Structure formats: C-alpha cells, structure tokens
C-alpha positions, 0 to 999 in steps of 0.5 A: 701295646702288647706283642700280640697286638703289634704287627711287623711286616718283613720285606726280604727275598732271602729265605734265610733271613725270613726264616730267622726273623719271622719263624725263629724270632718274631712269632715265638715272641708273640708278634704278628709277622707278615712276609713279602718278597718285593718292595711293591708288595711291601707298599701294598701291605703297608696300606692293608696290613697297617704294620707297626714296624717294617723290616726291609732288606736294602737289596730287594728284587724290584726296588731297593730298600731306599726306593721303598723308603721314598715310596712310603714317605710319598704315600704318607705312610709313617711307619718306622723302618728297620733296614737290613744291609750287607756288611761294608754297605755303610754308605747305603745305610747312611742314605737309608737313615737320611731317607727316614730309616729308624734302625738297621741290621747287618747281614748275616743277622742274629736273633739277639740283634733282631730282638734288640732292634725291634724293641728299640724301635717299638719303645720309640714308637710307643713313646711317640704314640703316648705323646701323641695321645697325651697331646690329643687329649690335651687339645681335646681338654683345651677345646672343651674348656674353651667351649665351657668358657664360651658357654658361661660367657654367653649365659653371663651376657644373657643374665646381664641383658635381663637386668639391663634391657627393657625392650622385651622383644630385643631381650627375647632375640638375645636369649634365642641367639644365646641358646642356639650358640650354646647348643650348637643348634641350627635354629631356635625359637621362643614361645609365650603362653597367651593370657588365659589360654593354652595356646602359644605365640611365637615371640622370637626366632633365629634361622627359621624358614620364611614360612615359619618366621612370618608367624612372629607374634602370632599363635603357633603350634609346632606340634610337640611343645604343647606336650612339654607345656603339659608335663613341665619337663624338658624334652630331647627327641631326635631321629625316628621318634621325632618323625611322628610330629609335623615339626620333623619337616623342619628338624631331625633333633629337637630340645624343648625347655619349659620356661616356668614362673611359680611352677607354671609353664609360661613359655617354651625355649626350643632349639633344633638341628637339621641332623639327627644328632641328639642334644646332650644332658650338659646342653639341656642343663645349660639351656635350662639356666637360660630358660630361668633367665627368660623366666626372670625377664617375664616376671620382671616385666609383669612387676614393671607393668603392675608398678606402671598401673599402680603409678597411673592409678596413684597419679589419677587419684592425685589429679582428682584430689588436686581438682577437688581441692581447687574446686573447693578453694574456688568455691570458698573464694567466691563465697568470700567475695559474695559475703563482702558486699552484704557485710559492708551494706549491713555495717553502713546501715548500722552506722546510719542508725547510730549517727542519724539525726532522727535516731530513736534508739535507746541507750541499750539498743545503741550499745547492742548495735555498736557491738554488732558494728565491731563484730562486722568490722572484724569480720570484714578485716579478716575477709580482706586478709584472706582475699589478699593471701589467696592473691 
C-alpha cells in the first residue's frame, strides 16, 4: 500500500505536536492525515475515517490515551496505535503497551522519530495484511479444492450407479440428487421424451412443490425445456429474462441440460434456484457430464430391453421347435405301434401257408414266401428295438 492510500489519524490537543506530525511530517510524505483533539472524536473518526494508524497522545483532555486504547478494543477496532508520552512517563508507556499500543514517541517529538515510528508500524501492518491476504487466499483455494473433490466424487458415484443400478427410476433419482448437490441448486428434475412424440414426462424430481411433484410419470411442460429440446444446447437463464416463462413462479435462475442419444435429445436435466444467482460455466460443464451418464443409462436400458425381447423370441422359437419335435416323435411312435400288429399278422399268415397240410405252393413260391418271411421278421425285430429305446 502506497503512502497516498494510507491514512493516519492524529489525536492530540497540543498544537505544536499537531503542526510537527501532520503538516511538517506526514502530509509532505504523501500520507492522508486527519486531526482530532479528544479521545471521543478519535473513536468516532476511527469508525468513519478508517485509519491505518492512530497516533494518540496519552494526555487527552476528555479521556486518557490508555482509555482510548480500551475503548478501541471494546469497539472491535483493530488499528495499530502509536502513543505519545512525556519524558519520564515510563509507567504510562508500559500500561499503554499492555493495553495494545504498537509503538511510542517521547515528547518533545522530532520529525525523524515520527517517520521512523510510522514506517515501523506500517511495515508490521503491511506484513500482517499480507499474511491475512495469503491465509484468506489459501482458505479460499482449499474450499474450492474441497468443492471440486466433492463434485468429482458425486460424478463418480453417479457413474458407478449407472453401471450397477438396474432400477431406472431409482437411478434417475440419484442423478437428480447429484445434479442438485453439484450445482448448489434448490431443486431439480429430469424429463424424458415420450416415444414418437415431442412432449416430455416428469420422471424424477427433488424439492419440487407438491403441485408439481404430483405430476411424476405424467406429461409435463415447464415452459422452457422444449426450447432446449429444439436447439440441443444447454441453457442458463436467470432474472428478468426468465420472467417471460411460467416456470418463473418456481425459480429465478434455471439451468437446462439436454440428454442426448446419437445427437437426438431424449431427455432434459434441469436445476433451479429460488434466487436470481446464475449458474456458472463450470457448473454447466459438470452437469453436462452428469447428463452424459443419464444418456448412457437410457441407452443401456434400450439395449437391455432389446436383449430381453430377443431372448423371449428365441425362447418361443425353442419351445415351438421342442413342441414340433415332440409331436413328430409321438406320431412316429404311434405309427410304429400301428405297424406291429399287421406285420405280425402277415408273418403268421405266411407261416401257415408254408407249413400248412394243404399247401399247394410250388418250390419257387415257397422260396419267395420264405424271403418275405425273413424280411418281415427283421422288420419286427428293428421295430421292437426302436420301441424299447423310446421307453
């Protein structure tokens, strides 16, 4: 901080001291100096003037410099104070340091001593302010880092849920919860496009008022998401422009993220705030990653349904094939059973013809009948084996 920016409040009723400190020393060096004569004025100016240093005489007309130090501390005014004491007032100086004084000057005052004391205190003050600035910056960086870790952890948990949760409504609830947490929103919802239609259904929500939450799994138009479905681009809107849409009754800041599958908008992820604080680009990028997970879950669900339908189709085909084979086997067994009796009868008849007492067959005919008899016997044997195997 340069002298032009540093302000010094001088509380002293002695005109000689004021002349030397303010007009001969501080102002020529570029400091902005303000003069008061009493402790009461010093306390008031410490609040309104906001000095970087106070130079106060221990012998003020209304209150002592020690009382001034106590008053500043009680008011929570943390301003370094240089006290002015008369020579021989060492006890007063010790008391002043115990009450929080930063440095001292001994009257009669010399310019060099004023400059030296002011520069020492300012150096300490600048060092303290730099430490406070660095500490504040470090704390802010740590908070931002912790926030990034929480965001990444949330996105990781959503990704894990996509691969492990088969209950799609539960998965959508997790996605909306994660989106609201990451964005610092007050509410959120997820809508999916109805098949072969341009309208959307409300599939998941968090912290929506009851009249909206009752529309779960029903067609719903929030008045602005349809625009995003047409453009295919994320939309962050807040304040006055949002008032043109009916959703402004619910929120003053909105972020709508399209959920795409093969460049087609199949759903919408929305987060809302009740205050007009806009959603930043970093939040938009994070929610677009969440929307990608939602897209993956939708594609996985489609593939799973297709596989289920294919499995059912194959099962029906297998059952039909089994039924056909069973019918064929049953018909074959029935034919076998029906053939056995006629074959036995034919074989018996041939046997009677060959061995009967009144047989008039010649030798050639008998030979042919014996060949037929042998073939019939073989056929009956094979038929019997087949029936045994089926049993």
